[in-house]
N, C-alpha and C positions, 0 to 999 in steps of 0.2 A: 323438458318443459312441463311434463306431467308432475314432476316433483314440486314444481313451483306452484301449480294450480291446485293440487290436491288439498292443501289446507283450507282453501276457500269453500270446500264442500259443506262446511258447517259441522263436521264430526270431529274436528281436531281441537286442540286446546287453544287458548288465547295466545300462548307463546308461539304456536305454529302460525297463527295469523300475523303475529309480530314479525316472524321470519319473512313472510311475504312482503310486509310493509318495508322492511329493511332491504329486501331484494329489489324492490322498485326504487328505493332510495339509491342503492348501489348502481342500478342501471342508469339513472339520470345524472348521478354525480359527475362522472368524467365528461359526459356530453355537455352539461351545463358549464362545467369548469372550462371547457374549450370555447364554447360559443357565447355564453352569457354568465361570466364569473359572479356577477352580483346576485344572480338568481340562486346561487348556492345557499345564501343566508336564509331566505324564506323556505327553501327546501328543507334545511335542517330544522327550522322552527316548526314547520308543519309536521314533519316526521316525528319530532319529539312530542308535540302536542297530541297527535293521533295515537302514538304509542301509550302515552299517559292515560288517555281515555280508554284505550283498548284493555290495558292491564289493571287500571284502577288501583285498589288497595294492595294488589299483588306486587306492585313496583313503585311504591312511594319514593321520591328522590332521596330522602334522608335515610331510607332503609338500604338502598342498593348502591349508592355512590361511594366511591373509594374515599374514605375519610382523610387520610394523610394528604393525598393529592388535592382534594377539595380544599382542605385547610391551607395548604401551601399557595394555591392559586388565590384563595380568599385573602391571605395576608398581602400578596403582591398587589392585588387590585385595591385593597384598602390603602396601601401606600400610594398607589396612583391617585386615589381620591384625596388623600392628605396632601400630596404634592401638587394638587390642583390649586391649593390655597395661595401659592406664590408664583403661579404662572402668569402669563400676560392677559389671559381671558379666563378667569377662574370659573365662571358659570358654565361656559361652553366646555371647558376641560372636565369639570365635574360630571356633566351630563354624558360626555364620552366615556369617562371612567365607569359610570354606572352601566352603560350599554355594553362595554367590554366585559364587565363582571357578569351580567345576565347571560351573555353569549357563551362565556367560558363555562358557566354552570350548566347550561343546556348541553354543551358538547360533552362534558364529563358525564352527564346523565345519559346521553346517547351511547357512550362507551359502556356504561354500566348495563344498559338494556341489551346491548350485543353480548356482553359477558353472561347475562342471565339465561341465554339460550343454551340448549344442549348441543352436542356435536352435530346431530342430524339437522337440527334447525339452523345452526350456523352454516352448514353446507347449502341448505336451501337459500339462505340469505345471500350467500356468496355467488350463487348462480347469476343473479341479475348484475352484480358488479363485474363478473368476468365477461358477460355479454356486452355491458356498457363499455368496458375497456376495448374490446375487440372492435366495436362499432366506431369508437372515437379514433382509434389508430387508423382505421380505414378512411375515416373522414379527413384526417390530417394528410394522408397520402393523396387523397382526391384534391384537397385544397392546394397542396404544393405542386401537384402535377398539372392541374387544369386551370390555374390562374385564379384561385380563391373564389370559386362560384358561390359557395354557401355563405361565407362571411360577407361577400359583396351583396348578396340578396338580403341579408339581415341588417347590414350596417351601411349599405350604399356603396356605389362604385367610387373608387379613387381615380383621380385624373392621371392617366397613364403617361401623359406628357410632363407631369410635374416632376420637380427635382427629387431624386431619391425615391421614386415610386416603389421600387422593390422592397426597400427597407421598411417603408410605412405599411406596405401590404403584409409583409411577414410579421411585423411588430403587433398587428392586431391580434395575433394568436399567441403572443408571448406568455400571457398569464395562463392560458390553457396548456401550453407546452410545459410550463413549470409545474402545473398540476399533474400532468402525466408523469413527469420525472419523479414526483412524490408517490403517486398511486401505483407505479409499477412494482414497488416493493411489496405491498400486500398481495398483489397478484402473484409475484414470485414465491411468496411464502405459501400461498394456497397450492400452487403447483408442486412445490417441494413436499408439502404434507401429503399430497396425493401419490407421492412416489415418483413424480416426474422431475427428478433433480436436474437432469440435463436441460429441460425446458426452463426450469427456474433460473439456472445460470445464464441461459441464452437470452432471456427476456430483457434484462437491463441493458445488455450489450447491443441488442437489436434496436432498442429504443434510442440508445446513445447515437447510433448511426443515423437514425431519423432526425434526432435533435440537431445534429451537425448541419442539416439542411435548413434549419430555422435561423432566426435572428436573436434567439434567446441565449445570450452568454451565461446568464444566471442559471438556467436549466442545464446547460452543458457543463458548467462548473459543478453544480450540485450533484448531477448524476454521475459525473466522472469520479468525484470524491466518494460518492456513495458506493460505487463499484469497488474502489480501492478499500474502503472501510469494510465492505462485505468480505473481501478476500482475506483481510487481516482478522476479522471477527470469527471467520470460519476456522481459524487455528485454535480457538478455545476461548473460554470465558474471560480469562485474564487479558488476552489480547483485545477482546471487545471492550472491556472496561478501560484499558489504557487509551484506546482510540477515543472513546467518549470523553474521558477526563482531559486529555490533551486538547480536544476540540473546544470544549467548554471553557477551559482555562485560557486558551489562546484567544477566543472570541471576546470574553467578558473581562478578563483580567489584563491581558496584554494587548487588547484591541487598540487603544490609543497609541501605544508604542509602535505597533505595526504600521498604523496610519502615518506616523511621523517618519518612519523608515522608508515607506513607499514614496513619500514626498521628497525625502533626502536623496533617494535614488532617481529622482526626476521622472517617475513613472507617469506624472501628469502631462509630460511632454513626449513620452515614448511613442515613436511612429509605428512600432510593431503592435501597439494596442489600439483598440477602437477609440473613437472620440468619446463615446459614453464611458469607457473605462478611465480615460484621462480625466474626465469630468468628475467621476466618483473619487478618484485620488485627491483631487483638488478640494472637494467637499469634506472628505474625511480628515484631511489635514486641519482644516478650519475647525471642524467639530472637536478634534482632539485638543486643540488649544482651548476651546471653550469648556471642555470637560475639566481641564486642569484648573480653570478659574473657580469652579464650584464643584469640587470633587465629591463631597459627602452627600449633599441633598439634591444636587442638580439644579437646573433652571426652572423646573416645574413640568408637570405632566402636559404633554402635547404642546410644548413650547418651541419645538424645532423650527417651524416656519417664521417665528418672531424673534429669534436670537439676534441681538445687535451685531451689525456687520460693518460698523464705521471703520474706514481705513483699509478694508479688505477688497481686493479687486476680484470681481466675479470671473468665473472661467469663460463665460460668454458675456459680452457687453450688454446684451439685451435680456439677460437672465439674472435671477437672484443668486446670491452665494449659496444658500440652501434653497432648493425648491420646496415642495410641500413636506418633505421628509428627507433624512440623510441617506436614504438607500442603503442602510446598514442597521439591522435591528439591534445588535449588541451595543453599537455606539449610540444609537438612539436612546436605549435604556440608560446608559451612563450619563448622557447629556441631560436627559429630562428628569431622571430619578436618582442620579448620583450612585455612589457605590453602596448605599443602603438598598436601593432598588436592584443593583447588580447582585448583591448578596442574596436577596430574596429570589431573584431569578435563578441563580445557581442552585438554591435549595429546591426549586421546582424541577429544574433539569436533573438534579441528582436523584430525586424521587422517581422521575420518569425513567432514567437510566437504570435505577435499581429494579424497577418493574421489568424492564426488558431483560436484564441480566438473569432473572429467575425463570425465564421462559424456555421451552424446548428449543433445540437448535434451529429448526427452520424459521420459527417466528423471531427468535432472538437475533439471528444473523441479519435477516431482512429488516427487522425493526431497528436495529442499530444502524444499518445502512440508510434507512429512511430518516432516522434522527440526523445523521450527518448531511444527507441531501437537503433536508429542511433548513438546518443551521447554515449551510453554505448559501442557499438561495436567500435566506433571510439576511445574510451578511453582505449581500451584493445588490439586492433589489427590493422594492415594495416597502411601504410604510408599515410599521409593526402593528399599528392600531386599526388598520383597514379591516373592516368586518369580514369581507370575503376572503382575505388572506388568512385571518385567524380561523375562520370556519373551515377552509380547506385543510389546514393542518389538523384540526380536531376531527374532521370527517375521515381523514386518512387513518388516524389512530383507531377510530371505530371500525373501519374496514379491516385493519390489521387484527383486531380482536376476533373477527370471523375466521381467521386462519388458525386459531388455537386448536390443537388436537383434543380428542376426547380425554376426560379426566378418568382416573381409576374408578371413581364412584359411578360415572356414566357407563363405563364398560361393564361394571357389575350388574347394573340394573337394566342394561340393554336387552331387548328380546333376542332370542337365538335367530340366526339367519335361516 
């Protein structure tokens, strides 16, 4: 704790103080991700604004942000803005595209701020995150073991006599459980870099056991595939590249075909799957058909809830064919933005994968596993343009930066022990 408080004494540099700001951010991130996911957005905005004021001209966005990644995200959001022209509510879609663009820029800036810290400062910033993860896991255990006392206090009691009470009680924490499935990988990378390789290997598996007690199938799928991806990526860089390439190609190029195959296999009626999984297969089959109707440019940005459904029977008589989104990010991109948007998305993911590929083993393996975890969750739950979901993905990337080991230049200029 003394390492966290020392920079506040006023004798340290502004980057030391930034390390404390990011440590407080890391402390709050998993806690808010569990209990109040929408609060993660203002947390990111406030942190980025405070950091910009703190560093001033030392860290102007256009000086420190990764240019290729910023350009790739910029082109994708520009296409979102263009695709707003032929959607069903152009004004609202354009406003959403602009909000997404601003949020992505802030997240890229936050990652650049973390990268501007030296090794010692990154370790100070990581202390708060490690503490926040520990507190959040303890909180999840308390919630599961004692009848959700904290979420009931914050969100109100559920009627215990109501139908499917347990499912609804657990589902309140689904977004937070998904956040933990993503954030466990930066924590594993931090442990690995400290020489605690056994703990780094044990952490995702231990969390997987905890997630099995939840109702979040998306988190369970994402974390399970992430663990498999980590095992393969640990074999070497080529293996890691192959995992990422196959995952991206499968999700964005072959996604509609997979959706049709799942429907042909009657997985929408399979009794061994949950009803929500059946529902998703039904949605994805419909979405695949609509993608084929407008494959190049799509139906327009944020058009998913308004896609025509004449002649299509809903999975549930009292529900829409598509709810507010398709519960599949890659299919949502192809549906709304067409294969033009899909190609731009592949370019973004290629650049991110290339960044990961060049990192030292601990961060590379855990980063590639986090990539797969995020892609799996995004392919089975949540709307792609939901601000808190985009923010959690970007915030996790920033925390992963804190796990970077010291560079040769830092080692040369470091004072002797």
